[in-house]
C-alpha positions in Angstrom: -80.9 94.9 35.5 -77.2 95.2 35.3 -76.8 91.3 34.9 -79.3 91.4 31.8 -77.7 94.3 30.1 -74.4 92.4 30.6 -75.8 89.2 29.4 -77.2 91.1 26.0 -73.9 92.6 25.4 -71.8 89.5 25.9 -74.3 87.5 23.6 -74.1 90.3 20.9 -77.8 90.8 21.1 -78.7 94.3 19.9 -81.7 96.3 21.4 -83.0 100.0 21.7 -83.7 101.3 25.1 -86.9 103.6 25.8 -87.2 105.1 29.2 -90.5 106.2 30.6 -92.5 106.5 33.8 -93.3 103.4 35.7 -96.3 101.5 33.9 -98.3 98.8 35.5 -100.8 98.1 32.8 -101.1 98.2 28.9 -103.5 101.2 29.1 -100.9 103.0 31.1 -98.2 102.2 28.6 -100.5 103.6 25.9 -100.5 107.0 27.3 -97.2 107.2 29.3 -94.8 105.7 27.0 -93.2 107.3 23.9 -93.8 105.9 20.6 -91.8 102.5 19.8 -91.5 100.2 17.2 -92.6 96.4 17.7 -95.3 94.3 19.1 -96.9 95.8 21.8 -97.4 92.8 23.9 -98.3 91.8 27.5 -96.4 88.9 29.3 -98.7 86.5 31.6 -96.8 84.2 34.1 -99.4 81.5 34.7 -99.6 78.3 36.7 -101.7 75.3 36.6 -103.7 74.1 39.3 -101.2 72.0 41.3 -98.5 74.6 40.9 -96.3 72.2 38.8 -96.2 74.0 35.6 -95.2 77.9 34.8 -96.3 79.1 31.6 -95.0 82.6 30.2 -97.5 83.8 27.7 -96.6 86.5 25.3 -99.7 88.0 23.8 -100.8 91.3 22.0 -101.8 93.8 24.6 -105.4 94.1 23.5 -106.1 90.3 23.7 -108.2 89.0 26.6 -106.8 85.4 26.9 -109.4 82.6 27.3 -107.7 80.9 30.3 -109.8 77.9 30.4 -109.5 77.1 26.6 -105.7 77.8 26.7 -105.4 75.5 29.6 -107.2 72.7 27.5 -104.9 73.5 24.5 -101.7 72.9 26.7 -103.2 70.2 28.9 -102.7 72.3 31.8 -105.8 72.2 34.4 -107.1 75.4 35.9 -104.6 78.0 34.8 -104.4 81.2 37.0 -102.0 83.9 37.2 -98.7 83.7 39.3 -98.4 85.0 42.7 -96.1 87.8 43.4 -94.0 85.4 45.2 -93.9 83.0 42.2 -93.2 85.9 39.9 -90.0 86.8 41.9 -89.0 83.1 42.2 -89.3 82.1 38.4 -88.4 85.5 36.9 -86.8 87.7 39.6 -89.4 90.5 38.9 -92.3 92.3 40.7 -95.8 92.4 39.5 -95.9 95.0 36.6 -92.6 94.2 35.3 -93.3 90.8 34.0 -90.7 90.0 31.0 -89.2 87.2 29.1 -85.7 88.7 30.2 -86.6 87.3 33.7 -85.6 84.0 32.1 -81.9 84.8 32.9 -82.9 83.8 36.4 -84.6 80.5 35.5 -81.7 78.3 35.6 -83.8 75.0 36.2 -85.9 75.8 33.2 -89.3 75.6 35.2 -90.8 78.1 32.7 -92.5 77.2 29.5 -92.8 80.0 26.9 -95.6 80.4 24.4 -95.9 83.1 22.1 -99.0 84.3 20.3 -98.8 83.9 16.6 -99.9 87.6 15.9 -97.1 88.9 18.1 -94.5 86.5 16.4 -95.6 87.5 13.0 -94.8 91.3 13.8 -91.0 90.3 14.1 -90.1 92.9 16.8 -90.9 93.1 20.5 -91.2 95.3 23.4 -90.2 93.9 26.7 -89.3 95.6 30.0 -85.8 95.0 31.1 -86.8 93.6 34.6 -88.2 97.0 35.7 -91.3 98.8 34.4 -89.6 102.3 34.0 -88.1 101.3 30.6 -88.7 99.1 27.5 -86.2 97.4 25.3 -87.1 96.8 21.7 -85.6 93.6 20.2 -86.0 92.0 16.8 -87.2 88.3 16.5 -83.5 87.0 15.8 -82.1 88.8 19.0 -85.0 87.4 20.9 -84.5 83.7 19.5 -80.6 84.3 20.4 -81.6 85.4 23.9 -83.9 82.2 24.4 -81.3 79.9 23.2 -78.5 81.3 25.4 -80.7 81.0 28.5 -81.5 77.4 27.3 -85.2 78.0 26.7 -87.4 76.6 24.1 -90.6 78.4 22.8 -93.8 77.6 21.0 -95.8 79.8 18.8 -99.6 79.4 18.8 -102.9 80.7 18.3 -103.7 81.8 21.8 -107.4 81.7 22.4 -109.2 84.8 23.4 -112.5 85.7 24.9 
């Protein structure tokens, strides 16, 4: 976590921090977290059937993603959730703490990033800082700067839902 804060400071990326009890689900965050600005999102690390592609999907917290349709859209066969081991390997996090800030550990750029158009339109985001006992609020410009500094590109798209 200290590495993340050091990177954000070095890169001049502003954020606002909110501390709260550990949350593992979006519904827990609704009841346990203080009011915060920004898109209330969930981050899903997905993998294709062969385990060759890792896709970090950032979607609004209340959307139920149609994994089959998303897989077709991305030409990724049989998408499923990444295992705890893959979460640790790709993003340096445990289940319940998935965050794009984990991309600071993805030096080989194995993770693709897609952002739901609805979340992108809000322009400010809430992400865990590698742990689920705090949330950082960062604006679109800061998030784009973060992704640029880590060498990651992203795509916005309408993520299909059930």
